[in-house]
C-alpha positions in Angstrom: -4.6 22.6 -16.2 -2.9 23.1 -12.7 -5.7 20.9 -11.2 -4.8 18.0 -13.4 -1.1 18.4 -12.9 -1.8 18.2 -9.1 -3.7 15.4 -9.4 -1.2 13.5 -11.5 1.3 14.5 -8.9 -0.9 13.4 -6.1 -1.5 9.9 -7.8 2.4 9.2 -8.3 3.0 10.1 -4.6 0.3 7.9 -3.3 1.4 5.1 -5.7 5.1 5.2 -4.5 4.1 5.8 -0.8 1.3 3.2 -0.3 3.5 0.1 -0.4 6.1 1.3 1.8 3.7 2.7 4.4 1.7 -0.4 4.3 4.7 -2.6 4.9 5.9 -0.5 7.9 2.3 -0.9 9.6 2.4 -4.6 9.1 -0.4 -4.8 6.5 1.5 -6.6 3.6 0.5 -9.7 1.8 3.3 -11.7 3.6 1.9 -10.5 7.0 -1.8 -11.1 6.2 -1.0 -14.6 4.8 1.0 -16.0 7.6 0.4 -16.2 11.5 -1.5 -18.7 13.8 -5.1 -17.8 12.5 -4.4 -18.8 8.9 -5.7 -22.1 7.8 -3.7 -23.9 5.0 -6.1 -26.8 4.5 
């Protein structure tokens, strides 16, 4: 039971921290979809 609760807690932490971290390093959808190398044809 302890392992299950630890896994759930880890999932919650990852779920909350991932978007914030990816935004900080410039790997967001807005950054990936804009720039000079993006073709909008």
